[in-house]
KEKOL-166966 format. One record per residue: residue number from 1; x, y, z of N, C-alpha, C in turn; residue in one letter. Coordinates in steps of 0.05 Angstrom, whole numbers, plus 5000, padded with zeros to 4 digits. Each point is the difference from the previous one (the first is absolute). Example, Ala and Ser with C-alpha at 12.3 -4.5 7.8 and 13.67 -1.06 7.14 Angstrom:
2
num;nx;ny;nz;cax;cay;caz;cx;cy;cz;residuo
1;5264;4886;5156;4982;5024;5000;5018;5024;5000;A
2;4993;5021;4986;5016;5024;5001;4985;5022;5014;S
END
This chain:
184
num;nx;ny;nz;cax;cay;caz;cx;cy;cz;residuo
1;5009;4974;5003;5000;5024;4987;5019;5027;5003;M
2;5005;4991;5021;5022;5027;5001;5005;5011;4974;N
3;5022;4979;4990;4998;4995;4969;4982;5024;4978;F
4;4970;4985;4996;4978;5020;5001;5011;5020;4995;I
5;5002;5020;5029;4979;5012;5013;5027;5034;4999;L
6;5035;4987;4998;5020;5011;4987;4994;5015;4971;G
7;4984;4986;4975;5007;5004;4988;4967;5023;4979;Y
8;4986;5003;5027;4974;5002;5002;5014;5038;4987;A
9;5021;5011;5016;5002;5021;4975;4987;4996;4975;R
10;5030;4989;4992;5001;4999;4970;4973;4985;4976;Y
11;4993;4994;5013;4969;4988;4998;4980;5038;4996;V
12;5002;5001;5032;4972;5025;4988;5018;5021;4977;L
13;5028;5003;5007;5017;5018;4974;4989;4990;4964;L
14;4997;4975;4994;4983;4984;4988;4975;5007;4980;A
15;4986;5003;5025;4978;5001;4994;4998;5026;5000;G
16;5012;5018;4998;5003;5032;5014;5015;5008;4958;L
17;5017;4982;4996;5005;5009;4971;4984;4978;4993;A
18;4997;4988;4995;4972;4997;4987;4975;5004;4986;L
19;4987;5024;5020;4985;4994;4996;5003;5041;5000;F
20;5028;5002;5000;4997;5040;4986;5008;4980;4973;G
21;5020;4987;4988;4998;4993;4974;4969;4993;4975;F
22;4988;4983;5015;4978;5005;4996;4980;5018;4993;S
23;4996;5021;5022;4994;5021;5000;5009;5026;4974;A
24;5023;4992;5000;5021;5015;4983;4983;4987;4965;Y
25;4998;4973;5001;4995;5002;4979;4966;5002;4994;L
26;4992;5011;5004;4981;5006;5008;4987;5024;5002;L
27;5022;5015;4998;5000;5034;4994;5010;4994;4987;Y
28;5033;4982;4972;4999;4995;4973;4973;5004;4992;Q
29;4989;4978;5003;4977;5001;4967;4973;5019;5015;S
30;4997;5013;5026;4981;5026;4989;5001;5021;4994;A
31;5041;5012;4998;4998;5023;4976;5014;4989;4988;N
32;4992;4981;4976;5007;4997;4975;5022;4992;5003;G
33;5007;4977;5007;5038;4984;4998;5022;5023;5006;G
34;4993;5022;5014;5027;5020;4995;5011;5002;4976;G
35;4985;5005;4980;5004;5029;4977;5003;5024;5014;I
36;5027;5000;4982;4996;5050;5000;4984;4995;4991;P
37;4988;5035;5000;4988;5018;4973;5015;5003;4983;E
38;4986;4996;4983;5008;5011;4971;5010;5018;5009;Q
39;4995;5027;5001;5013;5029;5006;5032;4997;5013;A
40;5006;4977;5018;5017;4993;5009;5024;4987;4985;A
41;4994;4992;4979;5025;4965;4985;5015;5027;4980;L
42;5021;4992;5004;5025;5020;4986;4992;4987;4958;T
43;5000;5022;4988;4989;4987;4968;5030;4992;4988;V
44;5008;4989;4986;5023;4996;4977;4995;4991;4987;I
45;5025;5013;4980;4981;4986;4963;5039;4986;4994;S
46;4999;4980;4990;5018;4983;4989;4996;4968;4979;G
47;5026;5000;4988;4996;4975;4989;4997;4966;5016;D
48;4988;4987;4996;5008;4981;5015;5024;4975;4995;M
49;5015;4997;5012;5027;4989;4996;4986;4970;5014;Q
50;4999;4992;5012;4985;4970;5008;4978;4989;5019;E
51;4987;4982;4992;4988;4994;5025;5020;4961;5006;A
52;4988;5005;5025;4999;4971;5000;4973;4995;5031;R
53;4991;4980;5005;4991;4977;5018;5017;4999;5016;K
54;4992;5011;5029;5018;4982;5027;4983;4990;5017;V
55;5014;4972;5003;4985;4985;5013;5009;4993;5025;T
56;4995;5008;5024;5013;4991;5024;4985;4972;5018;V
57;5013;4990;5003;4999;4982;5020;5006;4988;5029;T
58;4969;5004;5015;5012;4988;5035;4993;4982;5001;K
59;5015;4988;5017;5001;4970;5016;4992;4997;5019;K
60;4980;4989;5023;4995;5001;5021;5023;4979;5020;R
61;5000;5000;5010;5014;4995;5034;4997;4959;4986;R
62;4956;5000;5007;5005;4957;4999;4995;5004;4973;R
63;5011;5021;4973;4994;4965;4974;4985;5034;4983;G
64;5001;4999;4978;4980;5013;4990;5007;5023;4986;G
65;4998;5010;4977;5002;5032;4999;4981;5014;4984;E
66;5015;5018;4997;4969;5026;4994;5014;5010;4979;T
67;4979;5008;4971;5014;5014;4979;4985;5015;4991;K
68;5018;5028;5007;4987;5031;4986;5019;5001;4979;S
69;4995;5026;4989;5008;5013;4968;4988;5027;4999;H
70;5010;5006;4991;5007;5033;4994;5012;5008;4971;Y
71;4988;5028;4990;5015;5008;4981;5017;5013;4992;Y
72;5033;5016;4995;5016;5003;5003;5008;5024;4975;E
73;4999;5021;4996;4992;5021;4973;5035;5014;4990;V
74;5008;5000;4989;5025;5018;5005;4985;5020;4971;D
75;5004;5030;5017;4988;5017;4984;5022;5028;4994;L
76;5007;5008;4975;5024;5012;4991;4995;5029;4994;K
77;4993;5017;5028;4993;5026;4986;5020;5022;4973;P
78;4987;5013;4996;5025;5009;4973;5022;5016;5015;Q
79;4999;5007;5024;5018;5022;5018;5005;4992;5026;D
80;4996;4970;4993;5015;4992;5030;5016;4977;5006;G
81;4988;4975;5015;5016;4970;5012;4968;4975;4994;E
82;5019;4993;4986;4963;4975;5016;4992;5002;5019;V
83;4981;4995;4996;4989;5004;5023;4977;4958;5008;L
84;5006;4995;5020;4992;4962;4995;4964;5008;5023;T
85;4988;4994;4992;4962;5010;5011;4996;4971;4997;I
86;4981;4996;5015;4978;4977;5017;4982;4997;5002;K
87;4983;4987;4972;4977;4993;4988;4989;4972;5027;L
88;4980;5002;5015;4992;4976;5025;4998;4975;4972;P
89;4988;4974;5008;4999;4977;4994;4967;4996;4994;S
90;4993;5028;5000;4969;5000;4991;4997;5005;4980;L
91;5023;5020;4982;4988;5012;4973;5013;4973;4986;V
92;4984;5003;4977;4988;4977;4979;5039;4996;4989;P
93;5012;4980;4984;5016;5000;4986;4997;5025;4972;E
94;4977;4989;4995;4998;5013;4972;4991;5028;4996;S
95;5015;5024;5034;4986;5026;5007;5040;4999;4989;A
96;5008;4977;5027;5025;5010;4987;5026;5006;4977;V
97;4982;4975;4981;5001;5001;4978;4993;5016;4977;Q
98;4985;5022;5004;4991;5020;4984;5015;5027;5007;A
99;5007;4993;5023;5028;5026;5012;5018;4987;4987;M
100;5011;4989;4988;5033;4994;4989;4981;4992;4969;A
101;4980;4998;4994;4994;5017;4957;5003;5020;5019;D
102;4998;5019;5011;4991;5033;5003;5026;5018;4977;A
103;5013;5031;4995;5021;5003;4997;5013;5020;5013;D
104;4971;5003;5021;5016;5016;5024;4964;5005;5010;M
105;5015;4992;5036;4985;4996;5021;5003;5020;5026;L
106;4976;5010;5009;4995;5023;5018;4978;4979;5025;E
107;5027;4998;5018;4995;5001;5022;4986;5004;5032;V
108;4988;5003;5014;4997;5009;5016;5007;4981;5025;G
109;5018;5012;5009;5013;4973;5038;4999;5009;5025;Y
110;5009;4999;5014;4985;5010;5022;5042;5002;5016;D
111;5021;5014;4991;5009;5022;5008;5013;4989;5025;A
112;4988;4995;5013;5002;5001;5037;5013;4970;5012;T
113;4986;4983;4981;5011;4972;4998;5026;4986;4998;S
114;5013;4982;5013;5015;4989;4988;5005;4979;4977;D
115;4977;4990;5002;4995;4988;4977;4989;5011;4968;A
116;4997;5031;4999;4974;5020;4986;4993;4984;4988;H
117;4982;4990;5012;4976;4975;4994;4984;5031;4977;N
118;4986;4988;4972;4982;5017;4985;4970;4999;5002;A
119;4997;5023;4991;4958;4992;5009;4985;5013;4986;Y
120;5025;5005;4978;4981;5005;4962;5023;5003;4981;S
121;4988;4990;4963;5022;4997;4993;4983;5006;4968;V
122;5007;5017;4995;4987;4995;4969;5038;5000;4971;S
123;4983;4998;4991;5015;4998;4967;5003;5008;4975;G
124;5013;5017;4989;4992;5017;4985;4969;5019;4999;D
125;4996;5007;5026;4970;5016;4995;4988;4994;5010;G
126;4994;4962;4999;4981;4984;5008;5008;4994;5025;Q
127;4974;5000;5033;5009;4980;5014;4985;4963;5002;P
128;5040;4994;5005;4996;4977;5002;4988;4992;5019;L
129;5012;5012;5026;4983;4993;5022;5000;5035;5032;L
130;4971;4999;4995;4993;5019;5010;4992;4995;5024;P
131;5008;5026;5002;5006;5011;5042;4971;4982;5009;Y
132;4971;4996;4992;4987;4989;5021;4990;4969;4988;E
133;5019;4994;4984;5012;4977;5000;5004;4985;5017;Q
134;5043;5017;4992;5014;4991;5033;4978;4998;5032;M
135;4991;5025;4996;4979;5005;5028;4989;4969;5011;A
136;4990;4985;4970;4976;4987;5006;5016;4962;5004;Q
137;5027;5004;4985;5006;4990;5006;5015;4995;5032;Y
138;5019;5026;5006;5006;4990;5037;4974;4996;5011;M
139;4980;5006;4999;4966;4998;5021;5000;4972;4990;Q
140;5001;4993;4974;4994;4963;5000;5030;4989;5018;E
141;5023;5012;5004;5013;4977;5019;5002;5006;5023;D
142;4993;5029;5009;4992;5000;5026;4984;4992;5005;A
143;4975;4987;5002;4970;4988;4999;5013;4980;5006;D
144;5016;4992;4977;5010;4963;5003;5022;4987;5025;H
145;5010;5033;5003;5012;4986;5034;4988;5008;5022;S
146;4974;5015;5000;5001;5004;5019;4975;4974;5010;S
147;4986;4993;4969;4992;4971;5014;5003;4996;5024;A
148;5006;4975;5015;5009;5005;5024;5009;5015;5025;E
149;4987;5023;4995;5015;5020;5011;4976;4993;5024;A
150;4978;5000;5002;4972;4995;5031;5014;4979;5009;P
151;5015;4967;4985;5003;4977;5013;5034;5006;5012;T
152;5017;5019;4993;5019;5007;5013;5003;5020;5033;M
153;4986;5014;4994;4984;5022;5028;4985;4981;5021;M
154;4984;4982;4991;4992;4977;5017;5020;4992;5020;G
155;5018;4988;4975;5029;4986;5019;5007;5007;5013;L
156;5003;5029;4990;5029;5022;5010;4981;5005;5028;G
157;4973;5003;5001;4986;5013;5022;5001;4971;5013;L
158;4993;4975;5004;5009;4982;5021;5029;4996;4999;V
159;5016;5003;4988;5023;4991;5014;5011;5025;5017;L
160;4992;5032;4990;5011;5016;5030;4991;5005;5016;A
161;4960;4985;5006;4986;4987;5020;5007;4987;5023;I
162;5031;4975;4989;5000;4979;5019;5035;5009;5001;I
163;5000;5016;4977;5027;5009;5013;5003;5012;5028;G
164;4988;5023;5000;4977;5017;5028;4996;4992;5023;G
165;4993;4979;4992;4997;4978;5022;5005;4990;5017;L
166;5022;4990;4980;5030;4983;5012;5007;5020;5011;G
167;5006;5025;4990;5026;5017;5020;4972;5009;5020;M
168;4981;5002;4991;4993;5013;5031;4997;4970;5025;R
169;4995;4982;4995;4999;4975;5011;5038;5002;5008;W
170;5015;4990;5000;5027;5000;4994;5004;5035;5019;R
171;4996;5018;5001;5001;5022;5020;4998;4992;5022;K
172;4963;4991;5012;4998;4998;5016;5009;4971;5007;Q
173;5012;4982;4993;5019;4968;5009;5019;5012;5017;R
174;5012;5019;4984;5024;5018;5017;4993;5022;5031;I
175;4984;5009;4988;4989;5016;5021;4994;4985;5020;A
176;4981;4975;5013;4988;4984;5008;5035;4982;5000;R
177;5033;5000;4997;5011;4975;5007;5014;5033;5024;E
178;5004;5031;4981;5017;5008;5016;4982;4997;5040;E
179;4975;5009;4999;4987;5001;5020;5011;4980;5022;Q
180;4984;4976;4991;5009;4981;5014;5037;5000;5006;E
181;5022;5004;4984;5023;5002;5011;4999;5032;5025;Q
182;4997;5019;4987;4986;5020;5030;4986;4989;5026;A
183;4987;4980;4983;4982;4995;5030;5022;4981;5025;A
184;5016;4987;4987;5017;4980;5009;5031;5015;5016;A
END
């Protein structure tokens, strides 16, 4: 029993972290997937140098792995260095191919992020990935991620209650032992 009570604080912290993470997922879903306003995007024009599909493989401790992918596009403006922008995995490959076929691209991206996430792309004056479509993709991604949030929130709450009760019981037990030692 001492072993379990010794880890009550970790159970409490794990429950609070799980509860907080699920609240963050619900917040992202409620706020459109975290996409910045269209006016806040930096717009750059240039030629597409290269596009590639990047696959990220995450291995789990107990076997199995998950794979996700996204697209990276190298864009060379007329007056600058090559800029690598990132497109989410929800963008269809046909849209990336249409970007490669265009002579001149105009990309609206988030210059404040390290990944330079693109949120609007037009080629030769024609919208290839309009801002509204990218906002819809990001909302779908956020909704998919937050689908399990209520279950995680409930589990986090249960863990926090168990950890809190375990810490309270341990604190009472220590206080009782101190009273017994003082009385003796």
